[in-house]
C-alpha positions as CSV (number, residue, x, y, z in Angstrom):
1,M,2.7,22.0,-7.4
2,G,3.1,18.8,-10.1
3,S,0.3,16.9,-11.0
4,H,-0.4,13.6,-9.3
5,G,-1.1,10.0,-10.9
6,G,-2.1,9.4,-14.4
7,K,0.0,9.4,-17.2
8,R,2.4,12.1,-17.6
9,Q,5.2,13.1,-20.1
10,G,8.2,11.2,-19.7
11,A,7.1,8.9,-16.9
12,G,7.8,4.9,-16.7
13,R,10.1,3.1,-18.9
14,P,10.6,3.9,-22.3
15,P,9.2,1.5,-24.9
16,G,11.5,-1.3,-25.9
17,R,13.9,-1.0,-23.0
18,A,14.7,-4.2,-21.0
19,N,13.9,-4.7,-17.3
20,S,16.8,-3.7,-14.9
21,V,16.8,-7.3,-13.6
22,S,18.3,-9.6,-15.8
23,K,16.8,-12.9,-16.3
24,G,19.8,-14.6,-14.4
25,E,19.6,-12.2,-11.2
26,Y,15.6,-13.1,-11.3
27,A,16.6,-16.9,-11.3
28,R,19.0,-16.5,-8.4
29,F,16.8,-14.3,-6.8
30,S,13.9,-16.6,-7.0
31,E,16.3,-19.7,-5.9
32,N,17.0,-17.7,-2.5
33,A,13.5,-16.9,-2.0
34,R,12.5,-20.6,-2.0
35,C,14.9,-21.5,1.1
36,F,12.7,-19.4,3.0
37,A,9.4,-21.0,1.5
38,E,8.9,-23.7,4.2
39,E,9.4,-21.3,6.9
40,A,7.1,-18.8,5.2
41,L,4.5,-21.5,4.8
42,N,4.6,-22.3,8.6
43,V,4.3,-18.5,9.5
44,L,1.2,-18.5,7.3
45,R,-0.2,-21.6,9.0
46,H,0.6,-20.4,12.3
47,I,-1.3,-16.7,11.5
48,A,-4.4,-18.8,10.1
49,L,-4.7,-21.3,13.0
50,T,-3.9,-18.8,15.9
51,S,-4.3,-15.0,14.9
52,Q,-6.9,-12.9,17.1
53,S,-7.6,-11.2,13.7
54,E,-10.0,-12.7,11.3
55,P,-9.1,-10.9,8.3
56,A,-5.7,-11.9,8.9
57,R,-6.7,-15.6,9.2
58,V,-8.6,-15.5,6.0
59,S,-5.7,-13.9,4.2
60,A,-3.3,-16.4,5.3
61,A,-5.6,-19.4,4.4
62,V,-6.2,-17.7,1.1
63,A,-2.4,-17.5,0.6
64,I,-1.9,-21.3,1.4
65,L,-4.8,-22.2,-0.9
66,N,-3.3,-20.1,-3.6
67,R,0.2,-21.7,-3.4
68,A,-1.2,-25.2,-3.2
69,Y,-3.5,-25.1,-5.8
70,G,-2.9,-21.9,-7.7
71,R,-5.0,-19.0,-7.8
72,P,-8.6,-19.4,-9.0
73,R,-9.8,-18.6,-12.7
74,Q,-12.1,-15.7,-12.8
75,A,-15.5,-17.1,-14.1
76,E,-16.7,-16.2,-17.6
77,P,-20.2,-15.2,-18.2
78,P,-22.0,-18.0,-20.1
79,I,-22.0,-17.8,-23.9
80,P,-26.0,-18.2,-25.0
81,D,-26.4,-20.8,-27.6
82,E,-29.0,-20.8,-30.4
83,G,-31.9,-22.0,-28.1
84,F,-31.3,-19.1,-25.6
85,T,-34.2,-16.9,-25.3
86,Q,-34.6,-13.7,-22.9
87,P,-36.6,-14.3,-19.6
88,T,-40.1,-13.2,-19.6
89,V,-41.2,-10.6,-17.2
90,I,-44.7,-11.1,-15.6
91,R,-46.4,-8.5,-13.6
92,L,-49.1,-9.3,-11.2
93,I,-51.3,-6.1,-10.5
94,A,-53.3,-6.2,-7.3
95,G,-57.1,-5.5,-7.5
96,S,-57.7,-6.5,-11.1
97,S,-61.4,-6.9,-12.1
98,E,-61.4,-11.0,-12.4
99,N,-60.6,-11.5,-8.7
100,S,-63.5,-9.1,-7.6
101,G,-67.0,-10.1,-7.9
């Protein structure tokens, strides 16, 4: 039995080799696909509004939003500036001698 998954000797497209689909073929494919864009959007709209499956409605709504506004960028963590300080941890200990008396 052969190995499954991961990097295997000789697997994949050799480095430097062009894609099997030419730019012209890709352009023609994209142009043909655009002919169905309005119908596909109507299908997504129908699913988003009428599907009994909540995951299907959410998925359709997300697809519509992504096409309308583009996919959202992944938020980057803020870069601390020079005035950044680490938060202070304060521990409260129950039963300290100051409170009893």
